C-alpha positions as CSV (number, residue, x, y, z in Angstrom):
1,M,0.0,-0.2,0.0
2,L,2.9,2.2,0.8
3,T,4.5,1.7,-2.6
4,R,1.2,2.6,-4.1
5,L,1.0,6.0,-2.2
6,T,4.5,6.8,-2.9
7,Q,3.4,6.4,-6.5
8,V,0.1,8.6,-6.3
9,D,2.1,11.1,-4.0
10,R,4.7,11.5,-7.1
11,R,1.8,11.6,-9.5
12,Y,0.0,14.6,-7.8
13,E,3.3,16.7,-7.6
14,E,4.1,16.0,-11.2
15,L,0.5,17.4,-12.1
16,T,0.7,20.0,-10.2
17,A,3.6,21.3,-11.9
18,R,2.0,20.7,-15.1
19,L,-0.6,23.0,-14.4
20,Y,1.7,25.7,-14.2
21,D,3.1,24.6,-18.0
22,P,2.3,27.4,-20.7
23,T,1.8,24.7,-23.5
24,V,-1.2,22.8,-21.0
25,T,-2.6,26.4,-20.0
26,A,-2.9,27.1,-23.7
27,D,-4.8,23.9,-24.5
28,P,-8.2,24.2,-22.5
29,D,-9.1,20.8,-22.9
30,R,-5.8,19.1,-21.8
31,F,-6.0,21.8,-19.0
32,R,-9.6,20.3,-17.6
33,E,-8.4,16.5,-18.1
34,L,-5.2,17.3,-15.6
35,L,-7.0,19.3,-13.5
36,R,-9.6,16.8,-13.0
37,E,-7.1,14.0,-12.4
38,Q,-5.4,16.1,-9.7
39,K,-8.7,16.7,-8.4
40,Q,-9.4,13.2,-8.0
41,L,-5.8,12.3,-6.0
42,E,-5.7,15.0,-3.9
43,P,-8.0,13.3,-1.5
44,V,-5.2,10.1,-1.5
45,V,-2.7,12.6,-1.2
46,L,-4.0,15.1,1.6
47,C,-4.8,11.8,3.7
48,Y,-1.1,10.3,2.7
49,R,0.4,13.4,4.4
50,R,-1.1,13.4,7.4
51,Y,-0.9,9.6,7.7
52,K,3.1,10.0,7.4
53,E,3.0,12.8,10.0
54,A,1.4,10.2,12.5
55,C,4.0,8.0,11.9
56,E,6.8,10.5,12.2
57,Q,5.1,11.4,15.7
58,V,4.8,7.8,16.9
59,A,8.3,7.2,16.0
60,A,9.6,10.3,17.5
61,M,7.2,9.6,21.1
62,K,9.0,6.1,21.2
63,D,12.4,7.5,20.6
64,M,11.2,9.9,23.9
65,L,10.1,7.0,25.9
66,E,13.3,4.9,24.9
67,T,15.8,8.3,25.8
68,E,14.2,10.6,28.3
69,S,14.5,10.4,32.3
70,D,12.3,12.7,33.2
71,S,9.2,10.8,34.6
72,E,7.0,13.7,33.7
73,L,7.9,14.3,29.8
74,R,7.7,10.3,29.5
75,E,4.3,10.5,30.6
76,L,3.6,13.7,28.3
77,A,5.2,11.1,25.7
78,K,3.2,8.1,26.8
79,E,-0.1,9.9,26.5
80,E,0.9,11.6,23.0
81,L,2.0,8.2,21.5
82,A,-1.4,6.6,22.2
83,V,-3.4,9.7,20.5
84,Q,-0.8,9.4,17.2
85,K,-1.1,5.7,17.4
86,A,-5.0,5.8,17.6
87,L,-4.5,8.9,14.4
88,E,-2.3,6.5,12.6
89,A,-4.6,3.6,12.6
90,S,-7.7,5.6,11.9
91,L,-6.1,7.5,8.6
92,E,-4.6,4.1,7.8
93,E,-8.2,2.6,7.2
94,E,-9.2,6.2,5.6
95,L,-6.6,5.1,3.0
96,R,-7.7,1.6,2.1
97,V,-10.9,3.0,1.6
98,L,-9.5,5.9,-0.8
99,L,-7.6,3.3,-2.7
100,L,-10.5,1.3,-2.9
101,P,-11.2,1.0,-7.1
102,R,-13.3,3.7,-8.1
103,D,-16.3,3.7,-9.8
104,P,-15.5,5.7,-13.4
105,R,-18.9,6.9,-13.5
106,D,-18.8,8.5,-10.2
107,D,-18.5,12.1,-11.5
108,R,-21.4,11.8,-14.3
109,S,-24.4,13.7,-14.3
110,V,-27.6,10.8,-14.4
111,I,-31.1,10.3,-16.2
112,M,-33.2,8.9,-13.5
113,E,-36.6,6.9,-14.8
114,I,-39.7,6.7,-12.1
115,R,-42.4,4.4,-13.2
116,G,-45.9,3.9,-11.1
117,G,-45.9,0.0,-10.1
118,T,-48.4,-1.7,-8.6
119,G,-50.9,0.2,-7.1
120,G,-52.6,2.8,-9.7
121,E,-53.5,5.8,-9.2
122,E,-51.9,5.8,-5.7
123,S,-48.4,4.4,-7.3
124,A,-48.3,7.4,-9.9
125,L,-48.8,9.9,-7.2
126,F,-46.0,8.7,-4.7
127,A,-44.0,8.5,-8.2
128,A,-44.8,12.4,-8.5
129,D,-43.8,12.9,-4.6
130,L,-40.5,11.0,-5.6
131,Y,-39.7,13.3,-8.5
132,R,-40.0,16.4,-6.0
133,M,-38.0,14.6,-3.5
134,Y,-35.0,14.3,-5.7
135,T,-35.2,17.6,-7.6
136,M,-35.3,19.0,-4.2
137,Y,-32.2,17.0,-3.1
138,A,-30.4,18.2,-6.3
139,A,-31.4,21.5,-5.9
140,D,-29.5,21.6,-2.4
141,H,-26.3,20.0,-3.9
142,G,-26.1,22.3,-6.2
143,F,-27.2,19.8,-9.3
144,T,-29.7,21.2,-11.8
145,T,-32.7,18.8,-12.7
146,E,-34.5,19.1,-16.4
147,V,-37.6,16.7,-17.6
148,I,-37.1,14.5,-20.8
149,S,-40.4,13.3,-20.8
150,R,-43.1,12.6,-18.7
151,N,-46.8,10.9,-19.0
152,E,-49.2,12.4,-16.2
153,T,-52.5,11.3,-14.7
154,E,-55.5,13.8,-14.3
155,L,-55.3,13.8,-10.8
156,G,-51.5,15.1,-10.9
157,G,-49.4,11.4,-10.7
158,V,-47.0,10.5,-13.0
159,K,-47.2,7.0,-14.3
160,E,-43.7,7.7,-15.8
161,I,-41.2,10.6,-15.4
162,V,-37.8,11.0,-17.3
163,F,-35.4,13.7,-16.3
164,S,-31.6,14.5,-16.2
165,V,-29.7,15.6,-13.0
166,A,-26.6,17.3,-14.2
167,G,-23.9,18.2,-11.7
168,Q,-20.3,17.0,-10.8
169,G,-20.8,13.6,-8.6
170,A,-24.4,13.5,-9.4
171,F,-24.3,9.6,-10.1
172,S,-22.0,8.9,-6.8
173,R,-24.8,10.3,-5.1
174,L,-28.1,9.1,-7.0
175,K,-26.6,5.6,-8.0
176,Y,-28.1,3.8,-5.0
177,E,-31.6,5.1,-5.4
178,S,-32.0,2.2,-8.1
179,G,-34.9,-0.3,-7.6
180,T,-38.3,-0.7,-5.8
181,H,-39.1,2.1,-3.8
182,R,-42.7,0.8,-1.4
183,V,-45.1,3.3,0.1
184,Q,-47.7,2.7,3.0
185,R,-50.2,5.3,3.7
186,V,-53.9,6.1,3.0
187,P,-54.7,7.4,-0.3
188,E,-56.4,10.6,-0.9
189,T,-58.8,8.6,-3.0
190,E,-59.5,6.0,-0.2
191,S,-62.4,7.8,1.7
192,G,-62.6,4.5,4.2
193,G,-59.2,5.4,5.9
194,R,-57.5,2.3,4.7
195,I,-53.6,2.0,4.5
196,H,-52.3,0.8,1.1
197,T,-49.3,-0.1,-0.1
198,S,-48.0,0.8,-3.7
199,A,-44.5,0.8,-5.5
200,V,-42.7,2.9,-7.5
201,T,-39.5,1.7,-9.7
202,V,-36.4,4.2,-10.1
203,A,-33.8,3.5,-12.1
204,V,-30.3,5.6,-12.5
205,L,-28.6,5.9,-15.7
206,A,-25.0,7.2,-15.8
207,E,-24.9,9.6,-18.7
208,A,-23.0,8.4,-21.6
209,D,-20.1,10.1,-23.2
210,E,-20.3,10.4,-27.2
211,V,-17.2,8.2,-27.0
212,E,-18.5,5.1,-25.5
213,V,-22.0,4.6,-27.2
214,T,-21.7,4.5,-31.2
215,V,-25.3,4.1,-32.5
216,D,-25.8,3.4,-36.0
217,P,-28.2,5.9,-37.6
218,S,-29.3,3.2,-39.9
219,E,-30.4,0.9,-36.7
220,L,-33.0,3.6,-35.5
221,K,-36.8,3.7,-36.6
222,I,-37.9,7.3,-35.4
223,D,-41.1,8.5,-35.6
224,T,-43.2,11.4,-34.8
225,F,-46.7,12.4,-33.1
226,R,-48.5,14.9,-31.4
227,S,-47.9,15.4,-27.8
228,S,-50.8,14.7,-25.8
229,G,-51.0,15.5,-21.8
230,A,-53.1,14.0,-19.0
231,G,-56.6,12.6,-20.5
232,G,-55.1,12.2,-24.0
233,Q,-55.9,16.1,-24.9
234,H,-53.0,17.5,-27.1
235,I,-50.8,19.9,-26.1
236,N,-50.2,21.4,-29.5
237,K,-51.3,20.4,-33.0
238,T,-47.6,19.9,-34.7
239,E,-45.7,16.6,-34.1
240,S,-43.1,17.7,-32.2
241,A,-43.3,14.2,-29.7
242,V,-40.4,11.8,-31.1
243,R,-40.1,8.0,-30.7
244,I,-37.0,6.6,-31.1
245,T,-36.4,2.8,-31.4
246,H,-33.3,1.1,-31.4
247,L,-33.7,-2.2,-34.1
248,P,-30.9,-4.2,-32.6
249,T,-32.2,-4.0,-29.0
250,G,-35.8,-3.4,-29.0
251,L,-35.0,-0.2,-26.8
252,V,-37.4,2.4,-27.4
253,V,-37.9,5.9,-25.8
254,E,-40.1,8.5,-25.8
255,C,-39.8,12.3,-25.6
256,Q,-42.7,15.0,-26.3
257,D,-41.7,17.3,-23.3
258,E,-40.7,20.1,-25.8
259,R,-42.0,21.9,-28.5
260,S,-39.3,21.8,-30.4
261,Q,-39.2,18.0,-32.2
262,H,-35.7,18.7,-32.6
263,K,-35.2,19.6,-29.3
264,N,-37.6,16.1,-28.3
265,R,-35.1,14.1,-30.5
266,D,-31.7,15.5,-29.0
267,K,-33.5,14.5,-25.2
268,A,-34.7,10.7,-26.8
269,M,-31.4,10.6,-28.2
270,R,-29.5,11.0,-24.6
271,V,-31.5,8.7,-23.2
272,L,-31.2,6.1,-25.1
273,C,-27.5,6.4,-25.1
274,A,-27.7,6.1,-21.5
275,R,-29.5,2.8,-21.6
276,L,-27.3,1.2,-24.1
277,L,-24.2,1.9,-21.8
278,E,-26.2,0.7,-19.1
279,R,-27.3,-2.8,-20.9
280,E,-23.6,-3.0,-21.8
281,Q,-22.0,-2.6,-18.3
282,E,-24.9,-4.5,-16.9
283,A,-23.4,-7.5,-19.4
284,Q,-20.1,-6.9,-17.9
285,R,-21.2,-6.9,-14.5
286,A,-22.9,-10.2,-14.8
287,A,-19.6,-11.8,-16.2
288,R,-17.9,-10.9,-13.3
289,A,-20.8,-12.3,-11.0
290,E,-18.3,-12.0,-8.4
291,D,-17.6,-8.5,-8.0
292,R,-21.2,-8.1,-7.0
293,R,-21.1,-10.7,-4.4
294,G,-21.9,-8.4,-1.0
295,Q,-22.9,-5.3,-2.6
296,V,-25.2,-2.8,-1.4
297,G,-28.0,-3.6,-3.7
298,S,-27.5,-4.7,-7.3
299,G,-29.4,-1.7,-8.8
300,D,-32.3,-4.4,-9.8
301,R,-35.4,-2.3,-10.2
302,S,-37.2,-5.1,-9.0
303,E,-35.6,-5.6,-6.0
304,R,-37.3,-3.9,-3.1
305,I,-34.8,-1.5,-1.3
306,R,-36.9,0.8,0.6
307,T,-40.3,1.3,2.5
308,Y,-41.8,4.8,3.1
309,N,-44.7,4.3,5.8
310,F,-46.2,7.7,6.3
311,P,-48.5,6.6,9.5
312,Q,-45.5,5.8,11.6
313,G,-43.5,8.7,9.7
314,R,-40.5,6.7,9.1
315,V,-38.6,5.3,6.2
316,T,-36.8,2.1,6.1
317,D,-33.8,1.1,3.6
318,H,-34.1,-2.9,3.7
319,R,-30.1,-2.9,2.1
320,I,-28.9,-1.9,5.1
321,G,-31.3,-2.0,7.7
322,L,-31.5,1.5,8.5
323,T,-35.0,3.0,9.8
324,L,-35.1,6.9,10.2
325,Y,-38.4,8.5,11.6
326,K,-37.7,11.8,9.2
327,L,-39.9,10.8,6.6
328,D,-41.3,14.7,6.1
329,A,-37.4,15.6,6.0
330,V,-36.4,12.9,3.5
331,M,-39.5,13.5,1.3
332,N,-38.3,17.3,1.3
333,G,-35.1,16.0,0.1
334,A,-33.0,15.3,3.0
335,L,-31.7,12.1,1.7
336,D,-27.7,12.5,2.9
337,E,-27.9,10.4,5.8
338,L,-29.7,7.5,4.0
339,I,-26.8,7.9,1.2
340,D,-23.7,8.3,3.4
341,A,-25.0,5.1,5.5
342,L,-25.8,3.4,1.8
343,L,-22.2,4.5,0.9
344,T,-20.1,3.3,4.1
345,A,-21.8,0.0,4.0
346,D,-20.9,-0.6,-0.2
347,R,-17.0,0.7,1.0
348,A,-17.5,-1.9,4.0
349,A,-18.4,-4.3,1.9
350,K,-15.5,-3.5,-0.8
351,L,-13.1,-3.4,2.2
352,Q,-14.2,-6.8,3.0
353,R,-13.9,-8.2,-0.3
354,E,-10.4,-7.1,-0.8
355,T,-8.9,-8.6,2.3
356,E,-10.7,-12.0,1.5
357,H,-9.0,-12.0,-2.2
358,K,-5.8,-11.1,-0.5
359,G,-5.9,-13.8,1.8
């Protein structure tokens, strides 16, 4: 580990120097690329340097205990040694986490898809609530959201909504949201006051770079049609809505949120590329099935990941057994406590697998 850390530190210094090179600063793309790499290495380097300082302090305190004859100074050295040893151990653990293989998609923006499942209108209403929850979370973290397509119901719910969340690190925070979200509450449409259970599925797709997904135009079937709103009423009289079918895979994407056919087509292509990238990466993950053992959820939309119980005001994440009695706050976008716990559990699982592999 120390050899690897030394190499990372050396590379960080090299990048820092190159960022001041006039030939690099004159090339904006190259400058951004090197700056991005430097920023990725920075947390590891800063932690490593603190770790080295702690190691040096431990060595110094041990030396003092061996050579110092003054009892008071020896006692102070003993106390400081305990503090520095604890810090050394803590920083070593932090470094092990920082050196874990990084998901290359973590820095990406995402496309999220929310679909009503079992529960009819109540499911559609909860899907709309989840969309609101994610947009509030995004706003709190400086991310921007944009609706790509939506299919609304007459009562204000959504049968399906597809939207983007743009910002550095959006995928790293939202990737754990893929799966089935279950809600238990008394529906507004229920006169008898009975608690109903409904389900909504969420998919989180990393936005694809142009170089990653190549789509042959001859493999696309593109249809245009009139946009329609809730109840089938036409929003406009022009065929601005776009449906793209990827013939080799059968994937179908529709977009009708914009009045411009060109904009709808661009948005639909973004979703299609993200789905194709996810499909390819899912195939790779399936081929390396052992890599998924012990992970925090597979991201499979058929997997029930979370329950929102309104009568009890609680939310439970079933993957890590965490229950919070903060449902109102969560529905208003306060997801960090859940996401941080999932991130910690995921890192612990990866560390465990790495230890087993080395053993």
